[in-house]
N, C-alpha and C positions, 0 to 999 in steps of 0.2 A: 427452393431458393429462387429468388427473382433474378431477372436479367439486370446486369450492371455493366458499367464501363470501367476499364482499368487503364491507368496511365503510369508510366515508368520514368519519371524525371531523373536527371543525373546530378542536379545540384539543388541546394536548399531553396534558393530564390525561385527556381522553376517549380519546385514542389508546392511552395506556398502560393505562387501565382496560379498554378493549376487548380488548387483548392478554391481560391477566390473566384476564378473564372467559371468553374463548374457550379458554384453556388449562385453566381449572378445569372448564368444562362438558364438554370432550372430553379424556378421559385419553389422553395420548400425542399430542395434537394438535400440529401443526406450524404455528406462526404466523410470518408474514413481513410486514415493513413494506415497502410498495411506493412507490417514488418514480419515478425515470426508467424503471426496468424493463429497462435495457439488458443486464444480466446475468441477473437473476432470470427474466424472461419467456423468454429463450432456454433456460435450464435447465429451466424447466417444460415447454417444448415437447419437450425431450429426455427427459422423465421422470426427470431427475436431481434436481430439486427438485419435491416433491409436497406443497405446503402445503395444509392444510385450511382455513385462513383467511388472506386477504390484508387488510391494513389500509393503505389508501391515505393517505399522509401529505402529499400535495401541497397540501392546504388549510391545513396548519399554518403558523404564522408563523416559519418556519425558513429563509427564503430571502434573508436580508440579510447583507451584509458590513459590519461596523462597526469603526471605530477604537476602541481601548481607551485608557483614561486613561494607561497606562504607555507608550504608543507602539506597542503590539502590535496584533494584528488578531483579530477574532472572526468566524468564518465559519460561517453556519448550515448545518445538515446537508442541506438541500434546495437550496442554491446550485448552480446548474448549472456544469459544468466550463468551459464557454465564458465565462460571466460572470466566474468567478473568474480565469481566465487573462487576460482582457482588462481586469480592474479596474486602474485607474491606480495605486492604492496597492500592489497586488501587483507590478505591473511595475516600479515604482520601488524598493520596499523588499525584495521577495522574488522577484527575477527567476528564481531557480532553480525556484520553484513554477510560475510562468507557463510557462517553457520545458518543464518536465516535462509539464504538462497538454496543451500544444499538440503535443507529440511523440506523444501517445497517440490511438488510435482514429482516427475521421474527424470532420469538422466536424459532420455530422449527429448522430453519437453524442454528441459533446461538448455539443451543444445540449440533450440529454436527460439525460445522466449527471449524478449529483449527488455532492457531497462525501462524504456518509455512505455512499452506494452504492459509491463508489470504494474507501473504506476496507474494505468487505466484499466486494470483488470476488473471485470464485472463480478457481481455477487454470485454465489452458488445457490442462492435460495431456489428451491425447486419450483416455486410458483413463478418466479421471474423467468425461468427457463422453459416454461410451458405456456405457449401462446393462447391456450384455451382457458387458462386460469386468470383470476383477477389479480392484477399487479399494478400499483400506481407508478412503480419505477419504469415499467415497460409501457404501460398505457395509462397516463394520468387520468384520474377520475374514475377508474374502474374498480377501485377498492384494493384491500390487502388481504388476500386469502390466508396469509401466514398468521395473522392475528386470529387466534382461535383454531388454527390449523396445525400443521406439522411445523414446529418452530424450535426443535431441539438445538439446532446449530446456529440459531440467529441471535441478534444483538440484545444485550441487557443494558447497554449504555448508548446514549445519543439517539435512541429511537423516537419516532413520533407516532401519532395516530394514523399516519399515512403509510409508514414503512418501518419495518424492523429488520431489514436485511443487513448482514455483516459485510465488511470489506474483507475479502478472502486472502489478501496478499501477506506473505511473510516478509518479503523485501521491504515493503512499505513501513512495517513496524520498526525494523532496524533503521531505516532512513529517518524516521521520526525521532528516534532516540539520538541519532547522530546530527540532528539539526541541518539536514540537507537543504539545498536550494534547488528549485526546479526552474530551468531556463526555457523560455517560450518565445517563439517567433510567429508573427502573423503578418498579414498584408499591410496593416497600418501601424504596428508597433512591435517592439521587442521588450520583454520584461523578465524580471527574475522574481520568483515567488517563494518565500520560505515554505517548507513543506507543511508547517503548522497551519498555513493559510490556503493550501492548495485544495484540500478535500472539504466538501461542504456537508453539513448535517442535512438529513432528509427534510425536516420541517414539513411544509405543505407542498414542497416540490421535489420529491425524491428522484425524479428523472434527471435532475441536475446534480451531478456527483462531484464535479471539480470546477475550478474557476476558468477552465479552458473555454474559449469562445469558438464558434464554428470557423473552421479553416485554420486555427492555430495549431502549431506543431511544437511538441517538446523536442528540443535539440540536445540538451545535456542536463546532467545533474552534477552539482559540485558538493563536495564534502569538506568542511573546515578541518584543519588539523586538530587532533585531540591533544589535550594538555599532557605534559610529561607525566608519566606514571599512571595514566588512565588504563583501565582494564575493561573489557567488554565481553558479553556473551549473549547467546539467544537460547531460550528454552521453549520448547513446543510440546504441548500436551494434546493428544489426539486419540482416536479410537484404535488406530493401528499405526505401526511405525513407518509404513511405506505408502506413498501416494495418497495422503489424506490431509484434509484441511484442519486447521487448529480449532479445538474447542476453547482453548486459552493458550496464549503464548506471551512471552515477555522478552524484551530487548533491554539490556541494562549496560550503562556506561558509568564506571565508578572510579573515583580517586580516594584512596585511604591514606591517612597518616597515623601510624600506630593503630590504636583502637578506635580512632575517630574518622568519620566520613567527611572528607574535605569538600567533595562535590559528587553529585550523582544525577543521572538522567535515566528515565525509563519510560517505555511505552508498552502497550499490550495490544495483541491481536486476538481475533476470535470472539471478542466480547462487545465490540463497538461497531457502529455504523461507519466508522472511519478508524484508522489506526489511532488508538486512544492514549492520550497523555494528560496527566494532571500535575501541573507545576506546583500546586500547593503541597501535594504529597511528596514531591521531590524536596521542596524547601524544608519540610519537617525533618528530613534526614541530614541536612547539611549541618555539620557541627555535632551531630548526635553520635552516640556510641554505636559501633557496628555490631549490633546484637539482635537476636530474634525478637525481643519485645518491641524494639524500635521499628523493625521491618514489619511486624504485624500491625502496628499502629499506622504505618504508612499505607499498608494494604487496605485497612479499613477506610482510610481517607480516600484512597483511590476509587474504591467501589461505592462511595456515597452516591446516592441518587440512582443506583441500579434499579431497573424495573424489569423483572423477569416476566416471561410469558408463561403459558400453560405448561410448556414442556422443557423449559431451560432454566428453571430456578436453581438447579445444581451448579450452574456456572458461577454463581456468586462465590460460593465456598471454593470451588475449583480455581477460580481466578486469584483469590487471596492466597491460596497455597502455592500456586504457580509463581506469583510475584515474590512471596517470602522466600521460596526456595532459590529463585534466580538471584535475589539480592544477597542471600547467604553465600551462594556460589561465587558471585562477583567479589564479595568481600574477602573470600579465601584466596582469590587470584591477586587482589590488589595488595 
């Protein structure tokens, strides 16, 4: 681990100013905001992340969950995953989010991990985490050892010739299905980004994972209220039930009227380079009968364009079955 500086501001403006000042003072400096550290510190130990300055944001007033006037929810960036998962309003109104959080990591990690940190969670690709291996995400231009290498856990959707790494988060999949908005502050502007626009595809620049600019800080996430009668759930398929990342997962939000689907939203994890959502597949179910043939057709549409690698072709069928089962389960709740 390299030598680095650490700062501990006590308000948001000071944190953003500290990030801007450090970047200006050190040309090419790498600034990282530190909250739970459950990913960042691990990657620093592996020399994958080598920040010159850490800005500890744990003292900032970003650790609250607040109801919104419109019936939605505002979640501070430093709210711990455990607190969010067990919040009574989340469990009542957004069970898909609670279930997704509780399916991830371990209780100890959930007690430390934060909302903002989870949004920025890095891939678990073994080549990304090994500084001696070729990885365009870690070192642009070095190549992608996963293509033709060990890629059982990696993406079949959204990959490029430069990178096939998956987004590992469970929370992000639920937030995608819930149409969350990410609120960001920097030295020059403040903006709100729909989660559908927050994550970037790898393309030719896999090292750029989100729309965040250097020195920008996620301050909160807002969830819109779900329509009356909406039911939601999260299904995760993995090699073992405890402390394991998804091979395929699905977050579903559904409203049903009798045998007909009035509205539905769903996203999948474990299969894409970002939390994956296909709005055409959702549209195919609106007004359709809530039965297995309709769900199977939607799953086929969802997986169109999947490009498996040497070791993860099984994910195509696994993802289809995961999505169909989760849609059937949501329909039974609705």
